[in-house]
C-alpha positions in Angstrom: -22.9 75.7 133.0 -21.4 78.6 134.7 -20.9 82.2 132.7 -17.2 81.1 132.5 -17.8 77.5 130.8 -20.1 79.3 128.5 -17.9 81.9 127.0 -14.4 81.1 127.7 -12.3 84.6 128.2 -10.5 85.6 124.7 -7.3 87.6 124.6 -6.4 90.0 122.0 -4.6 89.1 119.1 -1.5 90.3 120.3 -2.0 88.5 123.6 -2.3 85.0 121.7 0.8 85.8 119.5 2.4 86.2 122.5 1.8 82.9 124.5 2.1 80.9 120.6 5.5 82.6 120.3 6.6 81.8 123.9 5.4 78.4 123.9 7.3 77.7 119.8 10.0 79.3 121.3 10.5 76.6 124.2 10.5 73.8 121.3 14.3 72.8 121.6 15.1 73.0 117.8 13.9 76.1 117.5 16.2 78.6 117.7 14.4 81.8 117.0 10.8 83.3 115.4 11.7 84.7 111.9 10.3 87.6 110.5 9.9 86.0 107.1 12.0 85.6 103.9 10.5 88.2 101.7 8.0 90.7 103.8 8.0 91.4 107.7 5.3 88.7 109.1 4.1 89.0 111.9 1.3 90.3 114.8 0.8 94.0 114.9 -0.4 95.7 117.8 -0.5 99.3 119.2 3.8 100.1 119.7 4.5 96.3 119.5 4.8 93.6 116.8 5.4 89.7 117.6 8.1 88.3 114.9 7.1 85.1 113.1 3.3 84.3 114.5 1.0 85.5 112.5 -2.9 85.3 114.0 -5.6 85.0 111.3 -9.9 85.2 111.6 -10.9 84.0 107.8 -14.0 83.8 109.3 -15.4 85.7 112.6 -15.7 82.2 114.8 -12.4 80.6 113.1 -8.7 81.1 114.0 -5.6 80.3 111.7 -2.0 80.7 113.0 1.1 80.8 110.8 4.7 80.1 113.0 8.1 81.4 110.8 10.8 79.9 112.5 14.7 79.5 112.2 15.5 76.2 113.3 19.2 74.6 114.8 21.1 72.5 112.3 22.2 70.1 115.0 18.3 69.2 115.6 18.5 67.8 112.1 21.5 65.9 112.7 22.3 63.2 115.1 23.3 65.0 118.0 20.8 66.9 120.4 20.9 70.5 120.3 21.2 73.4 123.3 19.0 76.7 122.9 22.2 78.6 121.9 22.9 76.4 119.4 25.7 74.2 120.7 25.5 70.8 120.7 25.1 69.3 124.0 27.9 66.6 123.3 30.5 68.4 121.9 29.8 72.1 123.4 31.0 73.5 120.2 29.0 76.1 117.7 26.3 74.3 115.5 28.2 74.3 112.2 31.4 74.5 112.9 33.5 71.8 111.5 36.7 71.9 114.2 40.3 71.8 112.8 40.9 73.4 109.5 42.3 69.9 108.8 38.9 67.7 109.4 36.6 66.5 107.1 32.8 67.0 107.2 31.6 63.9 109.0 28.9 61.9 106.7 26.1 59.7 108.2 25.1 57.0 106.5 21.1 57.4 105.4 18.5 55.5 106.9 17.2 52.4 104.9 14.3 53.0 106.0 11.5 55.7 106.5 11.4 55.2 110.3 14.3 56.6 112.3 16.7 54.2 113.9 17.1 53.6 117.6 20.5 55.1 117.8 20.0 58.5 115.5 18.4 61.6 117.5 17.9 63.8 114.2 14.7 65.1 113.6 12.9 65.0 110.4 10.9 68.3 109.4 7.7 66.3 110.0 8.6 65.7 113.2 9.7 69.3 113.9 6.4 71.0 112.7 4.3 68.3 114.3 6.2 69.4 117.7 5.9 73.4 117.0 2.2 72.6 116.3 1.7 70.8 119.2 3.4 73.9 121.3 0.7 76.2 119.6 -2.2 73.8 120.1 -1.3 74.0 123.8 -0.7 77.8 123.9 -4.2 78.4 122.3 -5.9 75.7 125.1 -4.0 77.7 128.0 -5.0 80.9 127.0 -9.0 79.5 126.8 -9.1 79.8 123.2 -10.8 78.1 120.5 -8.6 75.0 118.8 -6.9 76.6 115.3 -8.8 75.5 111.7 -5.1 75.5 110.8 -1.4 75.7 111.9 1.2 76.6 109.2 4.5 76.0 109.9 6.9 77.6 107.5 11.1 76.9 108.0 12.5 80.0 107.2 16.5 79.2 107.8 18.6 76.8 109.7 21.6 77.5 111.3 
């Protein structure tokens, strides 16, 4: 066993939080990271603050990650969303209803728990799993141990 295999290089919490933040922001449904609803949450370092990612060490050899995000409303609806919050199909900003005369369109609720083949909407469970997968990949790429827990908080939808 080489020295690198025996002891992978560990990043400091600030660098690790930056890597996690970057990975989470690449998830298409995530508009941005959130600093929290009631208190400013993130990882603090010398002269820097990584908003929305909290790195915790409950024990010296364990790691927990909290991620707070703002989701694109369109990701919870039927059409895919771009990073800027606009619908890929219409190009209009998420949440705009068109003309003043138009009524909001309502989709029928699916009859079963599974998603239908024509529906691109994501459930909160699917979104949280996508975010957890992004965090796991970021930790692995950083040579970090797997997190004991990854908590995902949806602070807002826009």
